[in-house]
Structures are given as structure tokens and as C-alpha cells.
RODO-475197 format. One record per residue (C-alpha): x, y, z. Coordinates in steps of 0.02 Angstrom, whole numbers, padded with zeros to 5 digits, always signed. Example, Ala and Ser with C-alpha at 12.3 -4.5 7.8 and 13.67 -1.06 7.14 Angstrom:
+00615-00225+00390+00684-00053+00357
% end
This chain:
-01106-01530-00428-01135-01617-00592-01024-01730-00693-01025-01615-00844-00941-01472-00752-00804-01578-00679-00754-01677-00829-00573-01668-00775-00599-01800-00643-00729-01917-00715-00791-02050-00595-00751-02227-00638-00852-02383-00595-00748-02538-00576-00861-02688-00598-00727-02806-00540-00668-02709-00392-00829-02618-00362-00757-02442-00362-00864-02290-00397-00787-02115-00415-00849-01996-00284-00909-01866-00409-01052-01978-00457-01124-01965-00282-01067-01788-00244-01206-01712-00349-01343-01813-00264-01276-01804-00086-01261-01622-00032-01140-01616+00113-01199-01523+00268-01121-01493+00437-01192-01495+00611-01181-01331+00707-01136-01421+00866-00977-01485+00786-00895-01317+00804-00904-01328+00993-00808-01491+00990-00678-01436+00865-00535-01440+00987-00570-01622+01027-00574-01697+00855-00490-01567+00744-00565-01637+00585-00715-01616+00475-00840-01753+00441-00932-01750+00274-01112-01806+00285-01254-01814+00164-01440-01785+00175-01584-01802+00054-01697-01691+00157-01713-01507+00129-01760-01445+00300-01763-01263+00344-01623-01283+00468-01496-01337+00338-01463-01159+00281-01413-01102+00455-01287-01239+00487-01109-01186+00515-01037-01293+00373-00877-01315+00473-00773-01465+00421-00638-01568+00496-00530-01674+00383-00562-01845+00462-00662-01916+00317-00621-02045+00187-00675-02064+00009-00665-02252-00001-00851-02273+00030-00903-02456+00018-01093-02453+00039-01155-02622+00093-01333-02645+00036-01396-02753+00177-01540-02865+00120-01696-02852+00226-01832-02984+00208-02014-02939+00209-02072-03116+00244-02002-03148+00417-02074-03319+00459-02022-03408+00300-01850-03330+00306-01826-03381+00489-01876-03561+00451-01749-03572+00311-01610-03504+00421-01653-03624+00565-01638-03772+00448-01469-03714+00385-01371-03655+00537-01487-03685+00687-01446-03590+00849-01299-03475+00801-01379-03421+00639-01546-03401+00727-01479-03273+00851-01388-03181+00714-01543-03165+00605-01649-03112+00752-01531-02966+00775-01533-02928+00588-01723-02919+00580-01728-02816+00738-01614-02688+00657-01723-02693+00502-01882-02659+00597-01805-02510+00684-01720-02432+00533-01848-02480+00398-01927-02309+00394-01757-02223+00382-01697-02334+00240-01857-02305+00142-01818-02119+00140-01646-02149+00069-01698-02284-00054-01666-02178-00208-01483-02155-00159-01451-02341-00169-01518-02366-00343-01352-02316-00422-01248-02426-00307-01231-02614-00307-01193-02723-00159-01007-02732-00132-00964-02572-00225-00847-02438-00157-00828-02252-00186-00648-02209-00227-00548-02057-00280-00492-02066-00461-00360-01937-00514-00403-01821-00657-00321-01816-00827-00181-01701-00771-00140-01798-00613-00146-01963-00706+00007-01907-00804+00103-01875-00644+00044-02039-00570+00099-02142-00719+00261-02048-00754+00428-02136-00745+00516-01989-00662+00697-01965-00710+00740-02147-00747+00765-02116-00933+00857-01950-00910+00981-02025-00785+01042-02146-00917+01093-02004-01035+01253-01900-01027+01233-01733-00939+01340-01579-00898+01241-01517-00750+01343-01409-00631+01218-01336-00508+01084-01410-00396+00901-01392-00445+00821-01239-00365+00645-01238-00289+00551-01092-00212+00452-01136-00056+00313-01014-00009+00248-01031+00168+00094-00958+00249+00098-00914+00433+00245-01008+00507+00153-01087+00653+00208-01239+00751+00077-01366+00702+00061-01534+00612+00067-01446+00444+00238-01375+00481+00299-01543+00548+00249-01632+00388+00322-01497+00277+00485-01486+00375+00507-01675+00362+00477-01677+00175+00590-01527+00137+00736-01592+00240+00732-01759+00150+00719-01675-00019+00873-01574+00026+00965-01737+00054+00923-01785-00125+01008-01628-00190+00870-01497-00202+00907-01319-00147+00764-01218-00073+00737-01032-00064+00604-00997+00067+00475-00858+00056+00340-00823+00184+00182-00717+00185+00172-00712+00375+00272-00745+00532+00259-00868+00675+00348-00969+00807+00422-01088+00678+00525-00947+00600+00690-01007+00673+00659-01185+00612+00631-01131+00433+00776-01011+00441+00893-01152+00487+00826-01258+00345+00829-01128+00207+00972-01018+00264+00861-00864+00269+00680-00815+00239+00617-00680+00122+00452-00607+00178+00324-00574+00043+00207-00428+00042+00098-00349-00091+00237-00236-00153+00377-00364-00149+00283-00504-00237+00306-00420-00405+00494-00397-00382+00543-00581-00379+00608-00669-00533+00521-00837-00515+00596-00898-00679+00761-00943-00595+00674-01087-00504+00638-01258-00579+00476-01262-00481+00377-01182-00341+00298-01267-00190+00160-01173-00100+00146-01247+00075-00029-01196+00129-00192-01115+00082-00138-00959+00175+00001-00930+00048-00129-00903-00088-00084-00717-00090+00080-00758-00178-00005-00855-00317-00077-00699-00397+00097-00648-00458+00119-00822-00533-00038-00815-00640+00034-00693-00768+00160-00714-00907+00300-00762-00907+00281-00847-00737+00120-00941-00772+00215-01086-00853+00327-01122-00703+00278-01288-00621+00180-01253-00461+00139-01381-00326+00007-01321-00203-00008-01420-00041-00180-01401+00040-00192-01463+00220-00331-01346+00278-00518-01375+00262-00575-01198+00296-00610-01156+00114-00705-01318+00086-00824-01272+00226-00865-01109+00137-00895-01181-00037-01076-01234+00001-01107-01059+00067-01046-00984-00096-01163-01097-00193-01309-01056-00080-01279-00868-00089-01251-00873-00277-01074-00807-00263-01015-00884-00425-00879-00752-00441-00800-00816-00279-00805-00994-00342-00728-00938-00506-00593-00842-00412-00540-00995-00313-00560-01109-00463-00438-01001-00562-00315-01004-00416-00326-01194-00403-00314-01209-00591-00149-01114-00593-00065-01254-00495+00014-01392-00596-00046-01509-00460-00144-01484-00298-00086-01608-00167-00194-01665-00021-00138-01769+00130-00281-01894+00119-00421-01950+00004-00553-01844+00091-00498-01676+00026-00529-01706-00161-00711-01738-00114-00724-01584-00004-00643-01473-00136-00724-01557-00287-00806-01392-00338-00632-01325-00379-00562-01479-00465-00489-01446-00637-00412-01618-00655-00254-01578-00557-00300-01651-00387-00174-01772-00315-00163-01867-00151-00003-01909-00057-00063-01994+00103+00027-01952+00263+00016-01821+00399+00058-01817+00585-00105-01728+00624-00188-01879+00706-00040-01922+00814-00019-01738+00858-00202-01718+00906-00203-01879+01008-00046-01833+01102-00112-01659+01134-00276-01728+01200-00195-01864+01305-00088-01739+01399-00240-01644+01461-00367-01784+01491-00370-01939+01600-00452-02102+01551-00536-02135+01718-00604-01958+01727-00681-01971+01555-00762-02137+01598-00837-02064+01754-00907-01915+01660-00985-02029+01530-01061-02153+01652-00940-02297+01633-00869-02393+01779-00685-02405+01808-00689-02594+01784-00801-02596+01631-00726-02675+01476-00768-02545+01344-00763-02610+01166-00771-02468+01041-00837-02510+00868-00783-02385+00737-00815-02377+00552-00798-02264+00404-00800-02079+00446-00900-02042+00289-01080-02054+00346-01254-02004+00290-01389-01926+00398-01534-02027+00331-01453-02195+00295-01409-02329+00423-01328-02465+00321-01162-02451+00412-01252-02476+00577-01336-02632+00515-01179-02705+00438-01073-02671+00592-01199-02744+00714-01228-02895+00605-01040-02925+00587-01011-02926+00774-01176-03010+00814-01094-03159+00899-00989-03042+01007-01144-02950+01064-01236-03111+01098-01092-03185+01198-01031-03035+01298-01165-02901+01304-01296-03019+01377-01186-03063+01526-01243-03008+01695-01081-03041+01785-01021-02909+01905-00840-02957+01876-00853-02949+01686-00954-02801+01626-00939-02773+01439-00994-02612+01358-01008-02599+01170-00995-02422+01104-01034-02378+00923-00942-02224+00856-01023-02177+00692-01157-02067+00619-01230-01911+00697-01270-01894+00881-01420-01782+00846-01518-01883+00718-01606-02005+00836-01490-02150+00799-01453-02178+00983-01637-02214+01020-01647-02334+00874-01490-02423+00933-01559-02444+01108-01719-02517+01037-01617-02644+00941-01522-02690+01099-01683-02718+01196-01757-02828+01060-01599-02933+01060-01613-02957+01247-01454-02859+01287-01433-02782+01458-01481-02602+01483-01330-02489+01450-01225-02625+01371-01238-02542+01200-01212-02357+01177-01191-02239+01031-01083-02084+01004-01084-01975+00849-00934-01923+00749-00987-01743+00770-00948-01751+00956-00790-01766+01059-00714-01913+00966-00549-01910+01058-00636-01936+01225-00731-02087+01157-00570-02163+01090-00475-02133+01251-00610-02217+01356-00602-02379+01257-00508-02537+01304-00521-02621+01133-00548-02543+00963-00643-02646+00835-00649-02580+00658-00819-02651+00614-00853-02568+00447-00839-02671+00291-00809-02519+00180-00647-02529+00083-00532-02383+00118-00398-02304+00008-00298-02232+00152-00255-02281+00329-00410-02243+00436-00370-02093+00548-00475-02162+00690-00359-02312+00700-00206-02199+00703-00276-02102+00850-00329-02261+00939-00156-02336+00919-00079-02174+00981-00189-02190+01137-00108-02363+01158-00268-02462+01131-00264-02634+01047-00347-02638+00876-00444-02773+00784-00477-02735+00601-00527-02820+00438-00384-02877+00328-00392-02729+00209-00240-02716+00094-00201-02538+00149-00194-02596+00331-00093-02752+00296+00037-02642+00211+00083-02561+00378+00014-02670+00519+00092-02838+00556-00040-02963+00612-00011-03009+00793+00118-02872+00820+00033-02704+00796-00146-02768+00787-00255-02917+00744-00335-02948+00575-00491-03047+00535-00567-03086+00365-00720-02986+00322-00885-03073+00370-00790-03213+00458-00866-03206+00632-00772-03361+00694-00601-03282+00665-00665-03122+00743-00719-03215+00900-00548-03298+00914-00459-03130+00890-00567-03052+01025-00533-03191+01148-00344-03169+01126-00356-02994+01199-00452-03047+01355-00394-03135+01512-00511-03150+01661-00616-03004+01607-00465-02889+01583-00341-02855+01444-00214-02992+01421-00026-02967+01413-00039-03003+01228-00162-02859+01209-00048-02740+01304+00101-02791+01196+00000-02760+01038-00055-02591+01105+00124-02541+01146+00188-02593+00975+00043-02507+00891+00082-02344+00978+00261-02348+00914+00200-02386+00738+00069-02249+00738+00191-02113+00785+00274-02117+00614+00153-02216+00507+00141-02156+00326+00292-02041+00348+00402-02138+00226+00263-02147+00098+00235-01961+00116+00419-01918+00088+00442-02035-00060+00277-01978-00133+00335-01798-00142+00505-01850-00211+00422-01947-00353+00301-01806-00386+00442-01680-00406+00528-01792-00532+00369-01801-00637+00316-01618-00621+00477-01518-00630+00581-01484-00785+00768-01497-00753+00868-01385-00872+01033-01436-00948+01141-01344-00821+01053-01422-00671+01109-01580-00584+00982-01717-00566+00921-01757-00390+00961-01922-00310+00844-02068-00340+00698-02097-00224+00777-02259-00165+00906-02157-00068+00771-02103+00056+00785-02210+00210+00706-02102+00344+00537-02168+00399+00490-02045+00535+00430-01867+00558+00554-01736+00619+00494-01740+00800+00670-01705+00864+00688-01548+00760+00529-01475+00831+00580-01526+01004+00698-01377+01008+00548-01260+00997+00413-01354+01093+00399-01491+01222+00270-01619+01175+00243-01663+01355+00211-01489+01423+00177-01354+01295+00062-01440+01171-00087-01344+01234+00000-01176+01212+00050-01193+01030-00005-01087+00886-00186-01122+00850-00189-01086+00666-00228-01268+00622-00351-01305+00760-00459-01150+00759-00537-01199+00594-00507-01031+00509-00384-00973+00381-00387-00785+00365-00357-00781+00179-00526-00863+00148-00620-00727+00238-00508-00591+00168-00558-00644-00007-00740-00650+00046-00735-00475+00117-00648-00414-00040-00757-00496-00171-00921-00552-00093-00980-00377-00052-00940-00301-00222-01090-00365-00319-01201-00439-00186-01291-00357-00041-01295-00510+00070-01131-00556+00153-01082-00687+00280-00934-00633+00385-00818-00724+00502-00943-00719+00646-01069-00803+00529-01196-00664+00539-01296-00612+00388-01360-00444+00331-01543-00432+00379-01675-00439+00243-01732-00264+00289-01564-00195+00232-01568-00283+00064-01606-00181-00092-01769-00230-00173-01817-00215-00356-01919-00060-00316-01763+00022-00243-01666-00014-00403-01809+00055-00510-01813+00217-00411-01625+00233-00422-01632+00210-00610-01768+00342-00629-01661+00466-00531-01512+00432-00645-01617+00457-00802-01689+00619-00734-01517+00688-00696-01452+00641-00870-01600+00728-00955-01574+00885-00851-01388+00893-00894-01428+00869-01078-01554+01011-01076-01432+01127-00990-01299+01088-01119-01418+01126-01263-01470+01293-01186-01288+01344-01162-01248+01307-01343-01387+01424-01404-01337+01568-01292-01218+01704-01352-01049+01697-01267-00902+01812-01266-00750+01746-01355-00640+01789-01206-00460+01835-01198-00322+01730-01278-00253+01675-01109-00417+01590-01063-00428+01503-01230-00249+01441-01215-00278+01383-01037-00433+01284-01086-00342+01206-01232-00200+01149-01119-00325+01080-00995-00408+00974-01131-00237+00911-01187-00197+00853-01011-00356+00750-01008-00287+00647-01152-00174+00550-01036-00113+00414-01152-00070+00528-01297+00010+00651-01177+00120+00517-01101+00181+00459-01270+00221+00634-01326+00318+00670-01166+00415+00508-01186+00470+00558-01359+00514+00732-01300+00618+00667-01155+00719+00557-01272+00750+00699-01394+00933+00741-01388+00981+00582-01296+01126+00489-01377+01056+00318-01334+00893+00228-01303+00894+00061-01210+00749-00052-01257+00691-00162-01113+00627-00325-01184+00484-00407-01090+00345-00531-01118+00194-00522-01005+00116-00415-00870+00203-00512-00732+00367-00420-00763+00301-00242-00769+00373-00203-00596+00548-00242-00663+00540-00113-00802+00617+00060-00789+00543+00231-00821+00635+00380-00890+00714+00453-01044+00849+00319-01055+00732+00169-01069+00588+00116-01178+00489-00044-01163+00488-00175-01301+00341-00294-01282+00346-00464-01366+00161-00490-01330+00018-00373-01369-00086-00439-01224+00055-00406-01102+00098-00231-01162+00091-00091-01034-00053+00028-01051-00030+00217-01058+00150+00199-01112+00249+00220-01271+00317+00043-01270+00360-00030-01439+00246-00166-01504+00367-00295-01573+00226-00400-01647+00163-00251-01746+00336-00215-01817+00378-00395-01859+00228-00504-01910+00333-00661-01884+00307-00641-01696+00121-00668-01720+00169-00851-01734+00187-00914-01556+00312-01046-01611+00437-00919-01676+00404-00799-01534+00453-00934-01410+00607-01003-01498+00680-00830-01535+00638-00746-01367+00727-00578-01347+00813-00593-01516+00641-00580-01596+00620-00409-01516+00788-00353-01586+00735-00410-01760+00579-00304-01739+00679-00147-01695+00800-00175-01840+00656-00193-01963+00644-00018-02040+00743+00051-01894+00735+00231-01958+00550+00237-01919+00580+00212-01733+00762+00240-01686+00866+00387-01750+01000+00396-01618+01185+00357-01637+01183+00225-01500+01062+00086-01462+01050-00033-01316+00947-00179-01252+00913-00251-01082+00810-00403-01039+00688-00388-00894+00783-00533-00816+00930-00415-00783+00823-00316-00662+00751-00477-00590+00926-00539-00552+00984-00372-00481+01109-00335-00621+01021-00188-00704+01110-00021-00719+01103+00088-00564+01078+00278-00583+01265+00300-00554+01310+00177-00691+01185+00258-00809+01268+00429-00789+01441+00355-00817+01381+00265-00973+01299+00420-01047+01453+00525-01011+01567+00397-01094+01460+00390-01251+01458+00579-01266+01647+00588-01247+01682+00446-01369+01551+00476-01502+01655+00377-01625+01724+00204-01604+01661+00028-01623+01637-00026-01443+01511-00131-01349+01470-00090-01168+01390-00235-01074+01342-00256-00890+01262-00428-00881+01398-00560-00891+01396-00748-00901+01400-00842-00735+01347-00685-00642+01309-00772-00476+01436-00913-00493+01295-01040-00494+01334-01105-00668+01507-01165-00627+01486-01195-00442+01671-01178-00404+01820-01067-00438+01879-01159-00593+01889-01059-00754+01800-01143-00898+01805-01096-01080+01668-01000-01168+01616-01151-01271+01610-01264-01118+01492-01144-01030+01389-01134-01189+01377-01324-01191+01320-01323-01010+01177-01205-01051+01126-01293-01212+01112-01476-01173+01295-01513-01212+01268-01480-01399+01313-01296-01416+01475-01328-01511+01396-01457-01624+01249-01347-01672+01360-01193-01694+01480-01287-01807+01340-01357-01915+01252-01190-01922+01412-01097-01966+01451-01223-02104+01273-01209-02172+01280-01019-02167+01443-01002-02265+01422-01161-02371+01589-01229-02309+01650-01406-02350+01642-01540-02214+01831-01546-02187+01844-01361-02140+01847-01313-01956+01691-01210-01920+01700-01175-01733+01771-01001-01704+01903-01003-01566+01863-00910-01405+02000-00867-01279+02017-00936-01104+02084-00778-01024+01962-00771-00878+01873-00617-00946+01688-00583-00941+01567-00628-01081+01402-00539-01113+01239-00619-01058+01056-00573-01026+01052-00464-01184+01113-00314-01083+01226-00205-01190+01244-00041-01286+01330-00017-01455+01328+00105-01602+01171+00090-01709+01268+00043-01869+01356-00096-01774+01189-00157-01711+01121-00170-01887+01275-00267-01941+01252-00385-01793+01069-00412-01840+01123-00449-02018+01238-00586-01955+01111-00651-01829+00970-00668-01956+01077-00778-02068+01140-00882-01923+00965-00912-01853+00905-00962-02025+01049-01087-02039+01014-01178-01876+00827-01175-01913+00861-01254-02082+00964-01391-02001+00824-01426-01879+00691-01433-02014+00795-01538-02133+00832-01666-01999+00731-01826-01991+00679-01790-01813+00596-01622-01844+00540-01543-01682+00683-01619-01583+00785-01481-01501+00968-01525-01479+00999-01369-01375+00898-01423-01224+00839-01574-01127+00686-01511-01033+00516-01461-01102+00546-01278-01066+00715-01282-01153+00638-01366-01304+00502-01235-01308+00634-01096-01310+00757-01193-01416+00867-01056-01493+00857-00931-01349+01011-00980-01249+01131-00995-01394+01069-00831-01469+01099-00747-01301+01284-00788-01317+01297-00757-01504+01346-00574-01482+01508-00628-01398+01564-00728-01550+01519-00588-01670+01597-00448-01565+01758-00545-01533+01790-00595-01714+01732-00430-01791+01862-00335-01689+01739-00239-01579+01803-00176-01413+01711-00260-01270+01697-00156-01112+01617-00221-00953+01530-00090-00847+01493-00131-00666+01303-00110-00647+01320-00044-00470+01471+00071-00470+01487+00111-00655+01670+00065-00662+01728+00004-00833+01854-00127-00885+01896-00184-01060+01881-00372-01088+01981-00474-01213+02087-00330-01283+02101-00323-01472+02291-00332-01462+02277-00505-01384+02157-00569-01516+02282-00565-01658+02302-00737-01731+02137-00797-01658+02006-00690-01746+01915-00757-01899+01896-00584-01973+01864-00646-02149+01701-00729-02100+01640-00575-02004+01691-00444-02132+01551-00321-02167+01572-00331-02356+01554-00520-02353+01402-00514-02241+01323-00379-02349+01348-00479-02509+01275-00635-02426+01126-00533-02368+01096-00466-02545+01108-00641-02618+00973-00702-02499+00867-00549-02535+00880-00580-02723+00827-00760-02700+00680-00707-02594+00632-00573-02719+00635-00698-02862+00533-00825-02762+00678-00948-02763+00654-01014-02586+00774-01153-02534+00639-01234-02425+00454-01224-02390+00471-01133-02222+00613-01011-02255+00642-00910-02098+00762-00777-02161+00640-00668-02262+00521-00662-02113+00649-00595-01989+00672-00422-02065+00693-00318-02221+00725-00400-02390+00829-00279-02491+00956-00288-02632+01011-00178-02777+00880-00249-02895+00740-00201-02778+00813-00026-02766+00818-00009-02955+00641-00074-02972+00578+00047-02841+00668+00192-02927+00592+00144-03092+00420+00135-03013+00440+00307-02936+00498+00376-03104+00349+00297-03193+00227+00372-03067+00310+00541-03087+00297+00535-03276+00118+00475-03267+00074+00621-03154+00154+00745-03275+00059+00670-03421-00108+00686-03331-00070+00867-03285-00028+00912-03466-00185+00829-03528-00289+00924-03403-00213+01091-03453-00234+01054-03638-00417+01011-03608-00446+01178-03522-00360+01275-03659-00465+01190-03791-00637+01196-03711-00617+01323-03574-00661+01308-03391-00840+01259-03357-00914+01268-03183-01034+01131-03137-01211+01185-03102-01274+01183-02924-01351+01015-02887-01284+00946-03047
% end
């Protein structure tokens, strides 16, 4: 993978700190996996990235299975090896005499053994300096979330939030595993901060009851149901696993593609398949997953290994929140089924041997041995002092756990031991691709001998501490943050062998572990059980504050400082499982190394354009079954031959005489050809079905993601605000084509559904010739408040009975689900409007009303609205007479122009007073325009009738008799509005624009009496001109006669 393709996460080299981004090495170090690792999967449960500069023939057949125990903080120590041994030894003897002499003997022994191996990997080291480290550097998108200040600034501002923030949580298979434990812990603590979760799941599992208790119910997602969920009601979406990828497809289309999405990836199954896709040339699979990862606002990993493993899919949105109980879980699970003495006996260790396990970084390279050399040189005095002993009562065994067990490193290590004069069997080597848990459990002391800086807590140390083994480690900052020196472990400065010797001696007493060592081991076990849990919880809480947009009506969550819990929810899972008995019988979705969605996508896409396919059993299609170029040439020749034959037959049939046939056959063939024109046929039938209907309800939508919400039938017709998202083979109205203003994305977003209404009103006679007209936003169906078939029949019957009368029927009302208010109190219309519009609804409406009517500052401009507990229209779901609709559009166009003028004339242009979040600013006028019809209908003396969308029952709201004394009828009089409209049209016609960007002329027709007179005069002039030309033509014929032009003339 090259740097140019992954520019989102550019590597950074820190000269001071010596940090190198992993992408710089990823392209030169192709990761490969050992096939034998799959057999030991249940023991280690993680994937170990390795690198090789060789291109052997066996590399293509490797299983590529990962486990997640790797770390990106790769500090490559370039150990200096001298070519002139004698001179170098003399210099060292003069300086440090005996101790230095033994140490350098060991160093040169290691050099002589590994010299050939380091020569092969020399070119890898040219880009790295001694003391440098490989670190994960977040991309440009993640950097914004990392440096964000959360909600600190917003909390200091006044707010009218009345409901908790809503988050959708999408789960994969609800298994009982470490993934579920981490996610349960995080979600429960986020609930304490004030978040409300709605849980969806794509599968089922034993953890169903746990999630049901947390979320109060689980909605299961399937292919059909995914398109029937209104995701826009949530402030954000959390996808809990790779398995839930199926639900992301419905979130990749408008209008849901802008909702913040946090995707938590805790599986490594896909990363193990990425090299296979590259090898097989399945670029379409890589693009498929890259698009899915790119949809997420941020992809969160539990440690710093995963960004390296998934670097092929990085679009700059990778983020790491360290912390997962997987290591503790795996160690506990292994400890319950294995005994320490039994493992020692199987591996050739004596019961009384003192086994010192030396571990290092879990990122290793097949052909490089620097970590071996550095570790052995660092603990050289330990080896010299203890491994040379030949005391039956004190037998020390030094075990090195690093590298690969199949690359010959064990033989090289034994050769080093013999050259140093160590006893046979005192030094042994185990690879990280083997049963790592067994090696850890056999040890008496764990020594972290690697000098590589790490970004996260080493997982090997967590497992060792869980096994209750004392730990000695370098004083890395990430370790000092959690481990207290002398309590949970012992620290020693890097390359300080004297302190290391003293630390080692504190753990020994008469050849056995001291009481101090046992106390450290016990304290370390308690620490490891919940280490990183608090950081994990607070990390997600901070991330939500930086990623989510909190609308005006939503309460802000509690600050992160309120989180006090520093442990995983072990007690909650205890109700379902018993850690002491049933750990081996739990769901194996995490440990079996396979996530079904990965192979489902492979089977769906890999076989479409490619003949070679690797399936779950890792078998390939044989080369004999592959199509060769010769096969394709023959196939093409057959196709050409068939096409020529059909063309010849068609030409012969055209030249042959045929009977005309009877009229019935001709008619039948004509009808058959008409049916083949599917799109035209559908549109014609739609028009025919609506013929004779008293009303047409236009369903306003924007994007293909809401197609499942739209209705079919003679009563409804789609109104698309986007040409790209318009339904095919339908007679939906193209709002952009009818109103060019909507071509501007800015106006399309700030007007929302009102822009579609302006489009219908623009030359309405060309599209709508019915006495009644209605609108319904797609959100009404998404929130289950669309008209039922029963309500539709009642509404149609009522309109036919009362063909006359100025009445508005509406079925979507404000505060439909009681989530806006949150209690049983009755608030005024303007208070609810303030809640939905950043607390500034009244202020903006007053200023806009004053601007619209040119009223003086001392005149009250906020129309009064009653507090009678009645319903108010919302969601643009209503029906009214067509003339009333045109009058409402006339009023709305002037009002929108007034508030737009105020916004443009203000010093802070672009600042939206009607919203606080980014999404609200983007759709600035939408929420106040949604409620505008209530003000117009109330004060223009229209009857307002609420129709129950389920039963069809009707009830009049705010009766006209009760409005007397409250209505501002003079401002909503049709004559006044018409005169104002003509004044604006005259100004537009004369080019007398009040401002550079005048919105009013672009929202609909510009018409006044002067334009009518000018058009009439133009028609009269054309008529007279036509008469004159006709007379001249006749006179010319009478004078000269009619002359026919000659052929070819």
C-alpha cells in the first residue's frame, strides 16, 4: 500500500520523539500469516502481524488468519555490530573490564549467528534511525475529533432542550463474548450521562436478554425492514460490530448519509482477507469495503494494531480508543481449563524450575532479529548470573516469547546460548504464532525485555497479570499511567542493567518467589481485570460529544467528569454466564476467527466478475476450470455468428410479401408494443388513475433512501427535491425542473419541503388542475403518522360532500410522540416553536414580520396564538383547497424573503439564529417554515380540522368563534397580500432589486398588471404582423400569379 493512495492518514516522522507513521513501512513490509497459527487460535485468540521481504512460493498458500494481539508502536533498535572484533574487545576491556567483557561477548555471539539474517533485511533499516518508533497517527478527519473541545462551549450558552439525545445502536449477533462486555459497559455508562438508546440487531444470540434490559426492547433488522426505519430522528448511530455491516447499506443514501455514524470494529476477520483480495485482483471487493468504511464518520478500534491491519480501507477516519476485556477474558477462560504443572510437564520443565519469560513487542518480522539481539543484550547480566548456574536447588530457565516458531530462530538462539557458555536447556524460544497462553501460564516471572515504545498497554502483560504472575517492565509512560511501581509490578529504566538486576533480586528468595513477588502478582491480577476500562468509557463519551450534533430541542449529556466507574460490567454478565464454569461453552463468534458477513460479501461479489474464488474452507477453483483467452475468443465468435444470422433473417423477412392480416391482429400487436414501453405506460396510467379525483397529495422526498416510505396509488404522487434521488419508472414531479432555484444546493437545503411547494405553485395549472391539493412529507410515514386506507376514504368522502369551504385537514400534529415536551404540561405554540428553533423563533418571526409589512419598531409584530390545548399542524401533512394553497404560497414567499433579507443584511452573514447544531444551520429555515401554516391558517380564518391518521376520525381545532379578538385579519387579507405581491413583481420587472441576492423573484412566478398588459400588447402585435404578411403574400400572388418551382431548382 503506497502513501499516495492513503493520503488521509499521512505518516509522520518525529525527529525528537522518533515516531514514524506505520503507513511508511506498510508498503514495504507485506504482512503474511503462518498457516499453523489457525490451529492454535483458541489459545491466543489474536492475530500477529509479521513482515517478510522474501517472495517464496509458499506465501500465497498461507491462511492469512490474524489475531489482534499486535501493536503499532514499533521502536526498531538498530543494534550496532562491529566487524573488527579484536580492536572492539580491547576497547571494551579497558573501559568496563569483566562485566562489560561478558556482555560484549554475548553481543558478538548474537551477531555472528544472526549476521546472515540481518544482511537480508538490510534494506528495511535504511529508512529507520536508531531510537525511532512506528506510531499510529490519526487521519485528517479523526484529528478533528481528537482536538475537539466537546460541548464545553455549548454548555455555557442558554438552551431550551426538553428531551434526551437519541442514539441508535445497531448490533450484530448478540453473542456473550468480550465484545458484548465492552459494549454493554460503555452503553450503560452513556445512559447515566443522559443518552437514550434504541437498539437494533441483525441477528440473535444468548445476550438478547441483556440488551433487552438495557434498551427496553430490541428491533430486529432484516433486508425488508432496513428501509422502513426513519434514521433521521436520531442524533447519531453506533454500529457495534463488523457483522452489522448489513445495516449500513441503508445509511449510505440520501437523506440518511449525513447522520453521524460511529462504527466500532473489534473483529480482525476482514483484515485477514484484505491481502487475499489484493492477490486475487478483487479491487471491486476492496472498493466495496472502502465505501462502507468511508460512510462512517469515525471507525473506532480497541487498540493501535487495527489501523495497521485495516490500512487498505483507511479514508482518514480511523480512531483508536484503547480498552477491551478480551485479554482478561481469554486468560480466565484458558486458566479454567489448564493447569500450570501439567503444562510444564508437557513442555519439558521441572516443577521446581524458575521459569523467567522474556516477552517483547508482538509486532515482529520474519527475516529480522533486532528484537532478539536487543532483548538478550539488555538482560545479559541476568543470563550470565543465573543461566550459567548448575545448582540443583536453583534451576533457572529463560524463555523468549517472540518471533516465529518456524523460521529457525530457536536453533540460532541455542547456538548463542552455547557460545555464551550457558547450560543446555537454560534458554528456550517460543513463537508468537503458537500457544501463547500456555507459555505465559508456565512462567514464574514475566520480564518485558523489548525496548520498543508502545502506544497502548501491551496485551501480553495484561494476560500475564491475569495469570497472577509478577511483572518487570521498562518505565514506559503508558505503563506508568496504570501500574504503580512496587505495587502492581516493578519498573526499571531502559538499558539500566543494574536496576534490572536489583528488581529481579527482589522477586527471589532462596530460589523461589518471594512474598513481595506474590503480593505484586496478586495486586497485578486485580488491576488487570479492569485496566483501561475507565479510559475506554470516557473515550467514547468524549467522542460522542465531538461527533454528534445536538439539536435545539435536545438536552445536553452530562460532562465526562461525571463518569466514576472504572470496571467492566462483569456482574451484569454474571446473570447469563458463570466465569468459573461455563466459559468454555460460550458463543464462539469471537474466537472462531470468522465473521459471516465477510464471506457473504465475498460469495456475492467475488464470483461475479472473476472465475477464481476462495471460499470459507479456503479452497480455490482449479486452474483447469478457469476460462482461458481461447475460450473467450470462441465465445465471442459464436455471439457474432448468431447476430449475423439474425440480421440476415430479418432482412429476408422484410423483402417477403406478407398479408396485411385482420384488424384484431394489428390492434393486438400495437397494444403489445405499447406495453413494452414500461415507463411511458406507467406515467399514462398514473395520470388516468388521478383523473376525476378531487385531490392529489404530493409526497415530498429527497433521496433514494426514503423510497420505501412513499405510497403508490391514485391519491399520491411523488415530489422529488433531487434529480439524482428521483424514482425511476414513475410519474414523480421533478421539483428542480419546475423551480430552477432548487438547483442551488444552499437554497434546497434551507427551504427543505417548502421548496417543493414553491415548485408546485409555480405555473400550477400545468401540473395540478384539481380543486383540492395536499402535501405529506416522507417523514410522516417514517414516524408512523401517514394516512391509513381508512383515513384516506374518510378524507375523500368529506371533500366530495363539502366541495366548498375554506378548511384545512391535517393529520401530522406538533409533539406527536410527546418527546418534545417530555411531560404533561401544556405549552404555548410560540414556546414550542422556540424549542425547535434554538430559542429564537419569536425573535426571528417578529423581525421577519416587521420587514415584510414595513412596520415601525414600536408596533407589536408577533401574532398571538391561543393556549387552548389544541393540535397544531406539523410535518407538512395537510390538504386544503387549491386557491387557498396558492394564497398560502403567496404569503410564504414574502415571509421567506423577509427572513432571508434579515440574515443577509446582518453583519454575521451565514449565522443561523434558528438552530445551534451544524445540521440545524444547514437547514436553517426548515423548522420555522414547517409551522408557518398554523399562523397563516389561524389568522386568515381558515377552519383547522385534525384527522386521526389511523381511524379517520375528525375534530376541529381552534374554532373560528373562539378566535374573535385574537386574529390579525388585516395582515392576512387576500387583497393586501395580492397588492404586496404585485408591488414586488413590478419592482422585479423593472430591475429595481432591493439587494444583490433577492430571493423572492426566484421562488415562483413574477406577475403584475403591467406584465399582463405587455404580454397582451405583444400578442396583438404578433397577430397584426401575421395578418400583414398574409395580405402581402396574397397581393403578390394576384399581381404575378402562382409559379411552381422547377424540379431540382
